MARMI-239234 format. One record per residue (C-alpha): residue in three letters; x, y, z. Coordinates in steps of 0.001 Angstrom, whole numbers, padded with zeros to 6 digits, always signed. Last residue first. Example, Ala and Ser with C-alpha at 12.3 -4.5 7.8 and 13.67 -1.06 7.14 Angstrom:
% residues 2
Ser+013670-001060+007140;Ala+012300-004500+007800;
***
This chain:
% residues 133
Phe+016196-003815+002329;Phe+014289-000616+002683;Ala+016988+001669+001437;Asn+017356-000337-001962;Ile+013698+000019-002353;Asp+013687+003719-001886;Asp+016338+004196-004132;Ile+014422+002038-006889;Ile+011147+003940-006301;Lys+012174+007672-006599;Ser+011602+007668-010257;Leu+008001+006511-009767;Arg+007474+010343-008052;Lys+006472+010237-004655;Val+003467+010237-002366;Phe+004266+009623+001419;Ser+005621+013146+001811;Lys+002820+014897+000837;Glu+003519+018662+000986;Lys+006046+018041-001947;Leu+003810+016226-003896;Ile+000984+018905-003677;Ser+003461+021578-005190;Leu+004100+019063-007881;Glu+000351+018667-008391;Lys-000128+022260-008922;Lys+003251+022550-011179;Asn+001754+020017-013544;Leu+002509+016181-013280;Met+004079+013781-015554;Arg+002947+010033-015055;Ala+004200+007289-012687;Val+002826+008197-009500;Tyr+004280+006186-006484;Val+002801+005792-003039;Ser+004117+004811+000180;Asp+003252+002854+003817;Phe-000120+002890+002378;Phe-003197+004150+004730;Arg-002421+007881+004302;Phe-003186+007043+000370;Asn-006883+006893+001176;Ala-006642+010438+002388;Met-005292+011685-000512;Gln-007727+009594-002910;Gln-010567+011374-001005;Ser-009034+014654-001067;Thr-008667+014364-004599;Phe-005217+014691-006115;Met-005383+011180-007373;Glu-007658+011312-010036;Lys-006067+012473-012862;Tyr-007533+009531-015401;Phe-004323+007735-015971;Asn-003000+007862-012336;Thr-000254+006016-013418;Thr-000005+004128-009980;Leu+002130+002403-007887;Leu+000960+001521-004096;Val+002996+000298-001510;Phe+002133-002112+001312;Phe+005116-002737+003686;Ile+004985-005999+005613;Arg+007233-006473+009033;Gly+006838-010132+010797;His+005881-012548+008300;Gly+002720-014854+009075;His+000644-015956+011945;Tyr-002528-013968+010842;Asn-005912-014957+012135;Leu-008741-012583+011919;Gly-012188-013874+013694;Tyr-014140-010784+013068;Lys-014778-009774+016361;Glu-011501-011580+017891;Arg-009394-009316+015633;Leu-011125-006413+016134;Thr-010540-006632+020022;Pro-006767-007697+019707;Cys-005975-004887+017315;Glu-002343-005214+016079;Arg-001804-008042+013704;Ala-005134-008573+012447;Val-005802-004962+012357;Asp-003011-003944+010393;Leu-003539-006671+007880;Leu-007317-005860+007476;Leu-006013-001973+006937;Lys-003449-003028+004314;Trp-005645-005434+002464;Arg-008602-002459+002514;Met-006426-000157+000747;Thr-005710-002504-001780;Gln-009453-002866-002520;Gly-009800+001003-002456;Ala-006884+001422-004848;Arg-009006-000762-007444;Glu-012227+000853-007174;Arg-011382+004051-008888;Leu-007623+004622-008635;Ser-006945+003876-012233;Thr-003711+002231-013722;Lys-003071+000637-010513;Leu+000035-001504-009584;Ser+000012-002946-006053;Met+003264-003778-004242;Ile+003839-005789-001411;Leu+007390-005113+000203;Leu+008163-007865+002755;Pro+010253-007109+005870;Gln+013629-008944+006326;Glu+014220-011155+009419;Ala+013075-014133+007282;Asn+016228-014021+005081;Glu+015374-014650+001772;Leu+015069-011089+000813;Phe+011559-009589-000401;Ala+010069-007643-003084;Leu+006251-008831-004248;Leu+004679-007398-006883;Asp+000961-007424-008114;Met-000709-007662-004615;Asp-004282-008137-003515;Pro-003844-009956-000338;Lys-004590-013509+000025;Leu-007536-015140+002235;Lys-008044-018241+003924;Glu-011291-018948+005120;Asn-011881-020904+008299;Gly-012757-017728+010563;Val-011092-015013+008629;Tyr-007709-016351+007789;Met-004487-014759+006479;
***
């Protein structure tokens, strides 16, 4: 993606794709903490959405993206500092296509996960990736 003449590359730790250009890209961001880093990843997702889908803002900010068709952003976290269940983080998670948590959860946290279909246990990721492609 370009902003004016400057090239930007998204924050990603893993990239899953098939060589067939028709298939989507799955960009995965791995975070032990959600403090600053999850916000950076969320910004990339939002920036890409704006560049692809909003002509007014694309022109205003000089965004230019002519890359791959379908791109999905996924966040994986250990939730090391147990901060993922704040209302701010839950709101941030809505910007991702999926969010996976690796650490064990207590009963209250598990009940929240049941309500938030976009936040899942890490053990679900293999099935989701297989369904994705």
